C-alpha positions in Angstrom: 76.1 75.2 102.9 77.9 77.1 99.9 78.0 75.0 96.6 81.4 73.4 95.6 81.5 75.8 92.9 81.3 78.9 95.1 83.8 77.2 97.6 86.3 77.2 94.6 85.7 80.6 93.8 86.0 81.8 97.3 89.4 80.1 97.7 90.4 81.7 94.3 89.4 85.2 95.3 90.9 84.8 98.9 94.1 83.9 97.3 94.3 87.2 95.5 93.1 89.2 98.5 95.5 87.5 101.0 98.6 88.1 98.9 97.5 91.5 98.0 97.7 92.3 101.8 100.9 90.5 102.3 102.2 92.7 99.6 101.0 96.0 101.1 98.0 96.5 98.9 94.6 97.5 100.5 91.7 95.3 99.3 88.4 97.3 98.9 86.2 94.5 98.4 85.9 90.7 97.7 82.9 89.0 96.1 82.3 85.3 95.1 79.2 86.3 93.0 80.8 87.1 90.3 84.1 86.4 91.6 86.2 89.4 92.0 88.7 91.2 94.2 88.8 95.1 94.1 92.5 96.2 94.9 93.3 99.7 95.6 95.9 101.0 93.2 96.4 97.6 91.6 97.3 99.0 88.3 100.0 101.3 89.7 101.5 98.5 91.6 104.8 97.1 90.1 104.4 94.5 87.6 106.0 91.7 89.9 103.4 92.3 92.6 100.4 92.4 90.1 101.8 89.0 88.7 102.2 87.5 92.1 98.6 88.6 93.2 97.1 87.2 89.8 98.9 83.9 90.3 97.9 83.6 94.0 94.2 83.1 93.0 95.0 80.6 90.4 97.3 78.6 93.0 94.8 78.9 95.9 92.0 77.4 93.5 94.5 74.6 92.6 95.3 73.8 96.2 91.6 73.9 97.2 90.3 72.0 94.1 93.1 70.5 92.1 90.8 69.0 89.6 88.9 72.4 88.9 89.6 74.2 85.7 92.1 76.5 87.2 94.0 76.9 84.0 91.1 77.7 81.8 87.7 79.4 81.6 85.8 76.5 80.7 84.4 75.4 84.2 84.7 76.2 87.9 86.1 79.7 87.6 85.7 81.8 84.6 88.5 84.3 85.6 91.2 81.6 85.8 91.9 81.8 82.1 91.7 85.6 82.4 94.3 85.7 85.2 96.8 83.6 83.1 96.2 85.8 80.1 96.8 89.0 82.1 100.0 87.7 83.5 101.1 86.8 79.9 100.2 90.3 78.9 102.1 91.9 81.7 105.2 89.9 81.0 105.1 90.5 77.4 104.8 94.1 78.4 107.7 94.0 80.5 110.2 91.4 78.6 108.6 90.9 75.0 108.4 87.5 73.9 111.0 84.8 73.4 113.4 83.2 76.0 113.4 85.9 78.5 109.7 86.2 78.8 109.5 82.4 79.1 111.8 82.1 81.8 110.3 85.1 83.7 106.9 83.4 83.4 108.3 80.1 84.9 110.3 81.9 87.6 107.2 84.2 88.5 105.0 81.2 89.5 107.4 80.0 92.4 106.8 82.6 94.9 102.9 82.5 94.5 102.9 78.7 94.9 105.3 79.2 98.1 102.9 81.6 99.6 99.7 79.6 99.0 101.3 76.5 100.3 102.0 78.0 103.6 
């Protein structure tokens, strides 16, 4: 049996991988020790796709393990906080800071949540 921690990591990484494929990107590898997904040409993908992929891991983790630290680096998945930080940087690079960035941040979460809840 896989440890509960590794189950959570597996769901998190699967969220990234599945949404990457749905968006037409090739997944090169997925590991749960340490948790990571290698996606071909991820950095060349449009910002919107990158954000959806990053958020998908978080929402998959949240769906599987709602009480895990899916918002922070402190507990069950060390990359959770990193994913949110990366999304924030992508939004800042694209829209700066302030109202537009805040609105975009809120609106960007909905498609990832919908995809993961199917």
